[in-house]
PAKEBA-642170 format. One record per residue (C-alpha): residue number from 1; residue in three letters; chain; x negated, y, z. Coordinates in steps of 0.2 Angstrom, whole numbers, plus 5000, padded with zeros to 4 digits. Each point is the difference from the previous one (the first is absolute). Layout:
! residues N
[pt NUM,'ALA','A',[X,Y,Z]],
...
! end
This chain:
! residues 408
[pt 1,'UNK','A',[4818,4398,4029]],
[pt 2,'UNK','A',[4985,5011,4998]],
[pt 3,'UNK','A',[4984,4991,5008]],
[pt 4,'UNK','A',[4993,5011,5013]],
[pt 5,'UNK','A',[4981,5004,4999]],
[pt 6,'UNK','A',[4987,4991,5011]],
[pt 7,'UNK','A',[4994,5011,5015]],
[pt 8,'UNK','A',[4986,4991,5004]],
[pt 9,'UNK','A',[4987,5006,4987]],
[pt 10,'UNK','A',[5001,5018,5004]],
[pt 11,'UNK','A',[5001,4995,5019]],
[pt 12,'UNK','A',[4983,4991,4997]],
[pt 13,'UNK','A',[4991,5014,4991]],
[pt 14,'UNK','A',[5009,5015,5013]],
[pt 15,'UNK','A',[4992,4989,5014]],
[pt 16,'UNK','A',[4983,4997,4993]],
[pt 17,'UNK','A',[4999,5020,4997]],
[pt 18,'UNK','A',[5004,5006,5015]],
[pt 19,'UNK','A',[4989,4988,5010]],
[pt 20,'UNK','A',[4986,5008,4990]],
[pt 21,'UNK','A',[5006,5019,5004]],
[pt 22,'UNK','A',[5002,4994,5019]],
[pt 23,'UNK','A',[4981,4993,4999]],
[pt 24,'UNK','A',[4994,5019,4994]],
[pt 25,'UNK','A',[5012,5010,5011]],
[pt 26,'UNK','A',[4992,4989,5017]],
[pt 27,'UNK','A',[4984,5002,4992]],
[pt 28,'UNK','A',[4996,4979,4997]],
[pt 29,'UNK','A',[4994,5006,4985]],
[pt 30,'UNK','A',[4995,5018,4998]],
[pt 31,'UNK','A',[5006,5008,4985]],
[pt 32,'UNK','A',[4988,5011,4990]],
[pt 33,'UNK','A',[5001,5020,5001]],
[pt 34,'UNK','A',[5007,5011,5015]],
[pt 35,'UNK','A',[5008,4992,5014]],
[pt 36,'UNK','A',[5020,5002,4995]],
[pt 37,'UNK','A',[5003,4993,5018]],
[pt 38,'UNK','A',[4995,5015,5009]],
[pt 39,'UNK','A',[5015,5009,4996]],
[pt 40,'UNK','A',[5009,4988,5012]],
[pt 41,'UNK','A',[4987,4999,5012]],
[pt 42,'UNK','A',[4997,5019,5001]],
[pt 43,'UNK','A',[5012,5010,4993]],
[pt 44,'UNK','A',[5016,4989,5004]],
[pt 45,'UNK','A',[4994,4995,5017]],
[pt 46,'UNK','A',[4996,5019,5005]],
[pt 47,'UNK','A',[5017,5003,4995]],
[pt 48,'UNK','A',[5008,4987,5009]],
[pt 49,'UNK','A',[4993,5006,5017]],
[pt 50,'UNK','A',[5006,5017,4997]],
[pt 51,'UNK','A',[5019,4994,4996]],
[pt 52,'UNK','A',[4998,4990,5014]],
[pt 53,'UNK','A',[5001,5014,5010]],
[pt 54,'UNK','A',[5016,5009,4992]],
[pt 55,'UNK','A',[4994,5010,4987]],
[pt 56,'UNK','A',[4993,5000,4983]],
[pt 57,'UNK','A',[4982,5005,4994]],
[pt 58,'UNK','A',[5003,5019,5000]],
[pt 59,'UNK','A',[4983,5005,4998]],
[pt 60,'UNK','A',[4994,4985,4987]],
[pt 61,'UNK','A',[5002,5007,4983]],
[pt 62,'UNK','A',[4999,4982,4992]],
[pt 63,'UNK','A',[5018,4997,5009]],
[pt 64,'UNK','A',[5009,5003,4984]],
[pt 65,'UNK','A',[5015,4988,5001]],
[pt 66,'UNK','A',[5018,5001,5005]],
[pt 67,'UNK','A',[5004,4997,5018]],
[pt 68,'UNK','A',[5006,4982,4999]],
[pt 69,'UNK','A',[4983,4997,4994]],
[pt 70,'UNK','A',[4997,5000,5018]],
[pt 71,'UNK','A',[5009,4983,5001]],
[pt 72,'UNK','A',[4988,4991,4987]],
[pt 73,'UNK','A',[4985,5005,5012]],
[pt 74,'UNK','A',[5008,4997,5015]],
[pt 75,'UNK','A',[5004,4982,4994]],
[pt 76,'UNK','A',[4984,4992,5005]],
[pt 77,'UNK','A',[5006,5001,5018]],
[pt 78,'UNK','A',[5013,4986,4996]],
[pt 79,'UNK','A',[4986,4987,5000]],
[pt 80,'UNK','A',[4989,5006,5015]],
[pt 81,'UNK','A',[4991,4983,5001]],
[pt 82,'UNK','A',[4990,5008,4986]],
[pt 83,'UNK','A',[4989,5015,4996]],
[pt 84,'UNK','A',[5009,5013,4991]],
[pt 85,'UNK','A',[4990,4998,4984]],
[pt 86,'UNK','A',[5003,4982,5000]],
[pt 87,'UNK','A',[5018,5001,5003]],
[pt 88,'UNK','A',[5002,5013,4987]],
[pt 89,'UNK','A',[4994,4989,4989]],
[pt 90,'UNK','A',[5011,4986,5004]],
[pt 91,'UNK','A',[5017,5011,5000]],
[pt 92,'UNK','A',[4993,5006,4982]],
[pt 93,'UNK','A',[4998,4983,4995]],
[pt 94,'UNK','A',[5017,4994,5007]],
[pt 95,'UNK','A',[5008,5017,4988]],
[pt 96,'UNK','A',[4992,4992,4987]],
[pt 97,'UNK','A',[5008,4985,5003]],
[pt 98,'UNK','A',[5016,5008,5001]],
[pt 99,'UNK','A',[4999,5007,4985]],
[pt 100,'UNK','A',[4994,4985,4990]],
[pt 101,'UNK','A',[5016,4991,5008]],
[pt 102,'UNK','A',[5012,5012,4996]],
[pt 103,'UNK','A',[4994,4999,4981]],
[pt 104,'UNK','A',[4998,4981,5000]],
[pt 105,'UNK','A',[5020,5000,5005]],
[pt 106,'UNK','A',[5005,5013,4989]],
[pt 107,'UNK','A',[4992,4992,4986]],
[pt 108,'UNK','A',[5011,4985,5002]],
[pt 109,'UNK','A',[5016,5007,4997]],
[pt 110,'UNK','A',[5010,5001,4985]],
[pt 111,'UNK','A',[4993,5011,4985]],
[pt 112,'UNK','A',[4983,5003,5012]],
[pt 113,'UNK','A',[4983,4992,4997]],
[pt 114,'UNK','A',[4985,4997,5011]],
[pt 115,'UNK','A',[4989,5011,4990]],
[pt 116,'UNK','A',[5002,5015,5012]],
[pt 117,'UNK','A',[4992,4986,5014]],
[pt 118,'UNK','A',[4986,4995,4989]],
[pt 119,'UNK','A',[4997,5020,4997]],
[pt 120,'UNK','A',[4999,5002,5019]],
[pt 121,'UNK','A',[4989,4984,5001]],
[pt 122,'UNK','A',[4987,5008,4988]],
[pt 123,'UNK','A',[5001,5017,5004]],
[pt 124,'UNK','A',[4998,5002,5017]],
[pt 125,'UNK','A',[4982,4990,5003]],
[pt 126,'UNK','A',[4995,5008,4985]],
[pt 127,'UNK','A',[4998,5015,5010]],
[pt 128,'UNK','A',[4988,4993,5013]],
[pt 129,'UNK','A',[5001,5002,5020]],
[pt 130,'UNK','A',[5006,5018,4998]],
[pt 131,'UNK','A',[5020,4992,4999]],
[pt 132,'UNK','A',[4997,4994,5018]],
[pt 133,'UNK','A',[4990,5014,5006]],
[pt 134,'UNK','A',[5015,5015,4997]],
[pt 135,'UNK','A',[5018,4999,5007]],
[pt 136,'UNK','A',[5006,5002,4981]],
[pt 137,'UNK','A',[5005,4980,4999]],
[pt 138,'UNK','A',[5010,5003,5012]],
[pt 139,'UNK','A',[5009,5015,4992]],
[pt 140,'UNK','A',[5001,4992,4983]],
[pt 141,'UNK','A',[5009,4983,5009]],
[pt 142,'UNK','A',[5012,5012,5005]],
[pt 143,'UNK','A',[5003,5007,4983]],
[pt 144,'UNK','A',[5001,4983,4993]],
[pt 145,'UNK','A',[5012,4994,5011]],
[pt 146,'UNK','A',[5010,5018,4998]],
[pt 147,'UNK','A',[5001,4996,4981]],
[pt 148,'UNK','A',[5004,4981,5001]],
[pt 149,'UNK','A',[5015,5004,5012]],
[pt 150,'UNK','A',[5006,5013,4989]],
[pt 151,'UNK','A',[5014,4990,4989]],
[pt 152,'UNK','A',[5008,4992,5014]],
[pt 153,'UNK','A',[4996,5010,5017]],
[pt 154,'UNK','A',[5001,5018,4994]],
[pt 155,'UNK','A',[5000,5006,5019]],
[pt 156,'UNK','A',[4985,4989,5004]],
[pt 157,'UNK','A',[4991,5007,4985]],
[pt 158,'UNK','A',[5004,5017,5005]],
[pt 159,'UNK','A',[4994,4997,5020]],
[pt 160,'UNK','A',[4984,4991,4992]],
[pt 161,'UNK','A',[4996,5016,4987]],
[pt 162,'UNK','A',[5002,5013,5016]],
[pt 163,'UNK','A',[4989,4990,5011]],
[pt 164,'UNK','A',[4987,4998,4985]],
[pt 165,'UNK','A',[5001,5019,4997]],
[pt 166,'UNK','A',[4998,5003,5018]],
[pt 167,'UNK','A',[4983,4989,4999]],
[pt 168,'UNK','A',[4992,5008,4986]],
[pt 169,'UNK','A',[5012,5011,4989]],
[pt 170,'UNK','A',[4998,4991,4983]],
[pt 171,'UNK','A',[5013,4987,5003]],
[pt 172,'UNK','A',[5013,5016,4998]],
[pt 173,'UNK','A',[4997,4998,4981]],
[pt 174,'UNK','A',[5011,4983,5002]],
[pt 175,'UNK','A',[5015,5008,4998]],
[pt 176,'UNK','A',[4996,5009,4984]],
[pt 177,'UNK','A',[5011,4988,4989]],
[pt 178,'UNK','A',[5012,4994,5014]],
[pt 179,'UNK','A',[5020,5007,4997]],
[pt 180,'UNK','A',[5008,4994,5016]],
[pt 181,'UNK','A',[5003,5012,5012]],
[pt 182,'UNK','A',[4998,4986,5014]],
[pt 183,'UNK','A',[4983,4998,4996]],
[pt 184,'UNK','A',[4996,5019,5000]],
[pt 185,'UNK','A',[5011,5003,5018]],
[pt 186,'UNK','A',[4991,4986,5007]],
[pt 187,'UNK','A',[4984,5006,4996]],
[pt 188,'UNK','A',[5003,5018,5005]],
[pt 189,'UNK','A',[5007,4995,5016]],
[pt 190,'UNK','A',[4985,4987,5005]],
[pt 191,'UNK','A',[4987,5012,4996]],
[pt 192,'UNK','A',[5009,5013,5010]],
[pt 193,'UNK','A',[5002,4990,5015]],
[pt 194,'UNK','A',[4981,4993,4999]],
[pt 195,'UNK','A',[4996,5020,4997]],
[pt 196,'UNK','A',[5010,5005,5015]],
[pt 197,'UNK','A',[4994,4987,5013]],
[pt 198,'UNK','A',[4982,5005,4995]],
[pt 199,'UNK','A',[5001,5018,5001]],
[pt 200,'UNK','A',[5009,4999,5018]],
[pt 201,'UNK','A',[4988,4986,5007]],
[pt 202,'UNK','A',[4984,5004,4993]],
[pt 203,'UNK','A',[4993,5019,4996]],
[pt 204,'UNK','A',[4991,5004,4983]],
[pt 205,'UNK','A',[5011,4987,4991]],
[pt 206,'UNK','A',[4998,5010,4984]],
[pt 207,'UNK','A',[4984,5009,5002]],
[pt 208,'UNK','A',[4996,4987,4986]],
[pt 209,'UNK','A',[5008,5013,4987]],
[pt 210,'UNK','A',[4986,5013,5004]],
[pt 211,'UNK','A',[4985,4986,4997]],
[pt 212,'UNK','A',[5008,4994,4985]],
[pt 213,'UNK','A',[5002,5017,4991]],
[pt 214,'UNK','A',[4981,5005,5004]],
[pt 215,'UNK','A',[4995,4985,4990]],
[pt 216,'UNK','A',[4987,5002,4986]],
[pt 217,'UNK','A',[4996,4989,4983]],
[pt 218,'UNK','A',[4993,4983,5006]],
[pt 219,'UNK','A',[4987,4993,4991]],
[pt 220,'UNK','A',[5010,4985,4993]],
[pt 221,'UNK','A',[5016,5010,4995]],
[pt 222,'UNK','A',[5004,5006,4982]],
[pt 223,'UNK','A',[4994,5017,5001]],
[pt 224,'UNK','A',[4983,4995,5009]],
[pt 225,'UNK','A',[4995,4996,4981]],
[pt 226,'UNK','A',[4998,5017,4996]],
[pt 227,'UNK','A',[4987,5002,5013]],
[pt 228,'UNK','A',[4991,4982,4997]],
[pt 229,'UNK','A',[4999,5009,4984]],
[pt 230,'UNK','A',[4994,5015,5004]],
[pt 231,'UNK','A',[4987,4994,5012]],
[pt 232,'UNK','A',[4990,4995,4984]],
[pt 233,'UNK','A',[5000,5020,4994]],
[pt 234,'UNK','A',[4995,5006,5016]],
[pt 235,'UNK','A',[5015,5004,5010]],
[pt 236,'UNK','A',[4994,5004,5016]],
[pt 237,'UNK','A',[5014,4993,5012]],
[pt 238,'UNK','A',[4998,4988,5015]],
[pt 239,'UNK','A',[5008,4982,5003]],
[pt 240,'UNK','A',[5004,4999,5019]],
[pt 241,'UNK','A',[5011,4990,5012]],
[pt 242,'UNK','A',[5015,5014,5002]],
[pt 243,'UNK','A',[5016,4996,5006]],
[pt 244,'UNK','A',[4998,4982,5002]],
[pt 245,'UNK','A',[4994,4998,4984]],
[pt 246,'UNK','A',[4983,5002,4987]],
[pt 247,'UNK','A',[5006,5016,4991]],
[pt 248,'UNK','A',[4992,5013,4988]],
[pt 249,'UNK','A',[4997,5015,5009]],
[pt 250,'UNK','A',[4996,5015,4989]],
[pt 251,'UNK','A',[5003,5011,4986]],
[pt 252,'UNK','A',[5016,4998,4990]],
[pt 253,'UNK','A',[5007,4986,5012]],
[pt 254,'UNK','A',[5013,5009,5006]],
[pt 255,'UNK','A',[5007,5003,4981]],
[pt 256,'UNK','A',[4998,4980,4997]],
[pt 257,'UNK','A',[5010,4997,5016]],
[pt 258,'UNK','A',[5013,5013,4993]],
[pt 259,'UNK','A',[5001,4992,4984]],
[pt 260,'UNK','A',[5003,4983,5008]],
[pt 261,'UNK','A',[5013,5007,5010]],
[pt 262,'UNK','A',[5008,5007,4985]],
[pt 263,'UNK','A',[5000,4984,4992]],
[pt 264,'UNK','A',[5008,4992,5014]],
[pt 265,'UNK','A',[5014,5012,4999]],
[pt 266,'UNK','A',[5002,4999,4982]],
[pt 267,'UNK','A',[5002,4979,5003]],
[pt 268,'UNK','A',[5012,5004,5012]],
[pt 269,'UNK','A',[5010,5011,4989]],
[pt 270,'UNK','A',[4998,4988,4986]],
[pt 271,'UNK','A',[5007,4986,5012]],
[pt 272,'UNK','A',[5016,5013,5003]],
[pt 273,'UNK','A',[5001,5002,4983]],
[pt 274,'UNK','A',[5001,4982,4996]],
[pt 275,'UNK','A',[5012,4998,5015]],
[pt 276,'UNK','A',[5013,5011,4993]],
[pt 277,'UNK','A',[5001,4993,4983]],
[pt 278,'UNK','A',[4997,4981,5002]],
[pt 279,'UNK','A',[5015,4990,4996]],
[pt 280,'UNK','A',[4995,4983,4998]],
[pt 281,'UNK','A',[4998,4990,5017]],
[pt 282,'UNK','A',[4994,4982,5000]],
[pt 283,'UNK','A',[4997,4990,5016]],
[pt 284,'UNK','A',[4982,5003,5001]],
[pt 285,'UNK','A',[5001,5020,4995]],
[pt 286,'UNK','A',[4999,5004,5019]],
[pt 287,'UNK','A',[4983,4990,5000]],
[pt 288,'UNK','A',[4993,5007,4984]],
[pt 289,'UNK','A',[5006,5017,5005]],
[pt 290,'UNK','A',[4991,4999,5018]],
[pt 291,'UNK','A',[4983,4993,4990]],
[pt 292,'UNK','A',[5000,5014,4987]],
[pt 293,'UNK','A',[5002,5012,5013]],
[pt 294,'UNK','A',[4985,4995,5014]],
[pt 295,'UNK','A',[4989,4997,4984]],
[pt 296,'UNK','A',[5002,5019,4994]],
[pt 297,'UNK','A',[4999,5006,5016]],
[pt 298,'UNK','A',[4984,4990,5005]],
[pt 299,'UNK','A',[4989,5007,4984]],
[pt 300,'UNK','A',[5007,5017,5001]],
[pt 301,'UNK','A',[4994,5000,5020]],
[pt 302,'UNK','A',[4985,5008,5006]],
[pt 303,'UNK','A',[4995,4984,5007]],
[pt 304,'UNK','A',[4999,4984,4992]],
[pt 305,'UNK','A',[4993,4988,5013]],
[pt 306,'UNK','A',[4998,4982,5000]],
[pt 307,'UNK','A',[5014,4995,5012]],
[pt 308,'UNK','A',[5013,5011,4987]],
[pt 309,'UNK','A',[4998,4984,4988]],
[pt 310,'UNK','A',[5010,4988,5013]],
[pt 311,'UNK','A',[5014,5011,4999]],
[pt 312,'UNK','A',[5000,4997,4979]],
[pt 313,'UNK','A',[4997,4983,5002]],
[pt 314,'UNK','A',[5015,4996,5011]],
[pt 315,'UNK','A',[5011,5010,4990]],
[pt 316,'UNK','A',[4994,4993,4984]],
[pt 317,'UNK','A',[5004,4983,5009]],
[pt 318,'UNK','A',[5017,5003,5002]],
[pt 319,'UNK','A',[5004,5007,4983]],
[pt 320,'UNK','A',[4992,4983,4994]],
[pt 321,'UNK','A',[5013,4989,5010]],
[pt 322,'UNK','A',[5014,5008,4987]],
[pt 323,'UNK','A',[4998,4991,4983]],
[pt 324,'UNK','A',[5009,5016,4992]],
[pt 325,'UNK','A',[4986,5011,5007]],
[pt 326,'UNK','A',[4992,5012,4987]],
[pt 327,'UNK','A',[4985,5002,5011]],
[pt 328,'UNK','A',[4989,4986,4996]],
[pt 329,'UNK','A',[4987,5010,4991]],
[pt 330,'UNK','A',[4997,5013,5014]],
[pt 331,'UNK','A',[4999,4986,5013]],
[pt 332,'UNK','A',[4986,4991,4990]],
[pt 333,'UNK','A',[4991,5017,4998]],
[pt 334,'UNK','A',[5001,5001,5019]],
[pt 335,'UNK','A',[4993,4983,5004]],
[pt 336,'UNK','A',[4987,5003,4987]],
[pt 337,'UNK','A',[4997,5017,5010]],
[pt 338,'UNK','A',[4996,4988,5014]],
[pt 339,'UNK','A',[4983,4992,4998]],
[pt 340,'UNK','A',[4994,5017,4995]],
[pt 341,'UNK','A',[5006,5008,5015]],
[pt 342,'UNK','A',[4989,4989,5010]],
[pt 343,'UNK','A',[4987,5002,4991]],
[pt 344,'UNK','A',[5000,5019,5003]],
[pt 345,'UNK','A',[5006,4997,5018]],
[pt 346,'UNK','A',[4990,4995,5010]],
[pt 347,'UNK','A',[4988,4989,4989]],
[pt 348,'UNK','A',[4993,5016,4989]],
[pt 349,'UNK','A',[5007,5015,5008]],
[pt 350,'UNK','A',[4982,5007,5003]],
[pt 351,'UNK','A',[5000,5001,4981]],
[pt 352,'UNK','A',[5016,5008,5001]],
[pt 353,'UNK','A',[4994,5013,5012]],
[pt 354,'UNK','A',[4986,5003,4991]],
[pt 355,'UNK','A',[5009,5003,4984]],
[pt 356,'UNK','A',[4988,4990,4990]],
[pt 357,'UNK','A',[5004,4990,4984]],
[pt 358,'UNK','A',[5005,4984,5008]],
[pt 359,'UNK','A',[5012,5010,5013]],
[pt 360,'UNK','A',[5008,5010,4988]],
[pt 361,'UNK','A',[5004,4987,4986]],
[pt 362,'UNK','A',[5008,4991,5014]],
[pt 363,'UNK','A',[5011,5014,5005]],
[pt 364,'UNK','A',[5005,5003,4982]],
[pt 365,'UNK','A',[5004,4982,4997]],
[pt 366,'UNK','A',[5011,4999,5015]],
[pt 367,'UNK','A',[5009,5016,5001]],
[pt 368,'UNK','A',[5002,4998,4981]],
[pt 369,'UNK','A',[5009,4984,5003]],
[pt 370,'UNK','A',[5010,5008,5012]],
[pt 371,'UNK','A',[5005,5015,4989]],
[pt 372,'UNK','A',[5004,4987,4986]],
[pt 373,'UNK','A',[5011,4990,5012]],
[pt 374,'UNK','A',[5010,5016,5006]],
[pt 375,'UNK','A',[5002,5008,4984]],
[pt 376,'UNK','A',[5005,4981,4993]],
[pt 377,'UNK','A',[5010,4998,5014]],
[pt 378,'UNK','A',[5009,5016,4997]],
[pt 379,'UNK','A',[5004,4998,4982]],
[pt 380,'UNK','A',[5007,4983,5002]],
[pt 381,'UNK','A',[5012,5007,5014]],
[pt 382,'UNK','A',[5005,5015,4989]],
[pt 383,'UNK','A',[5004,4987,4986]],
[pt 384,'UNK','A',[5008,4986,5009]],
[pt 385,'UNK','A',[5014,5014,5010]],
[pt 386,'UNK','A',[5001,5015,4988]],
[pt 387,'UNK','A',[5009,4999,4985]],
[pt 388,'UNK','A',[4993,5005,4982]],
[pt 389,'UNK','A',[5006,5015,4992]],
[pt 390,'UNK','A',[4998,4992,4984]],
[pt 391,'UNK','A',[5009,4983,5003]],
[pt 392,'UNK','A',[5010,5000,5016]],
[pt 393,'UNK','A',[5007,4985,5006]],
[pt 394,'UNK','A',[5019,5001,5004]],
[pt 395,'UNK','A',[5007,4998,5017]],
[pt 396,'UNK','A',[5006,4984,4997]],
[pt 397,'UNK','A',[4986,4992,4996]],
[pt 398,'UNK','A',[4990,5007,5013]],
[pt 399,'UNK','A',[4988,4987,5012]],
[pt 400,'UNK','A',[5010,4996,5016]],
[pt 401,'UNK','A',[4996,5013,5015]],
[pt 402,'UNK','A',[4990,4995,5013]],
[pt 403,'UNK','A',[5013,5004,5014]],
[pt 404,'UNK','A',[5018,5005,5001]],
[pt 405,'UNK','A',[5001,5019,5007]],
[pt 406,'UNK','A',[5006,5000,5019]],
[pt 407,'UNK','A',[5010,5014,5009]],
[pt 408,'UNK','A',[4991,4994,5019]],
! end
């Protein structure tokens, strides 16, 4: 009988790293750079007051989230003995703990490894206190739970994907590699029920679609590098707080934003093509495909906020739970991008806004690592699932499928 790996080393390191994060968000120790907790104490708290009144923040263009995001914003009310911000930090910590516990449990099963848990242990604190000052860690915990439930509990996976999509849209990409109709059906039902309940109960449930549409090119995105370089040669645009993030405004910004949308569309088209021609599905194909899809949509987005890295760390961690995963190199590249992200925000964000040598170098490094991870993930996903035209393996030798198609 194989000896199960020890859990206490990962647990001890996780606990030490999270104590440090809590010290930062509770301001026992002040983290350098801009105060990342103000989003919770000011913006989220303001939304909380509006949402408790039974409506969405219809006049606030910074509300750019699906309706179930209200659940995350309202969740600190579950801890009335704490202030709003303090309760939010505790719930973010508990979400982190839940994801870690799931990765530990999954890593001890046959054919699995604790490498995924270790990636989560290391990656989250390398992003600094921003992780606990945004609700993305809560969404990531739901996504981790959905992917790990997929093999044995398809309907649970579908329900969690539907919930995740109504929290922040991107978890819908977890379905790209799923073949079981039960998962798709549960996801659609879950999302539809949540959307219907919010639409009937609270005005303005889908106002976020307009606010998202009008966003520009954020200063940390891949497209922003065009303007960071152009500023060195006299580009006369501005860097301003717009739609809740620091964006470039001025000549040709709309062109770059359009190109970013085109690239996102191209990524989606490639994923559809992959889904049509892929034939070799292994136990880890669903999670590998989800990781690759979210990487592609992240790097082509008009916005790459630091908290987006939490998604990638979480999905990369799920991939590394499987010994057969092809995503080791992309996951490592994401891990390497975490400390660079911490340097560019919040530590030296002023240099990024100023487009000076340090700020631009950090962005080239971080975004370069993410592009390399996305391209590598796409290539590895294709090679591992699509037969080569030159040397196609006969069906009898194909690797075992991840799941048996069902009619339900």
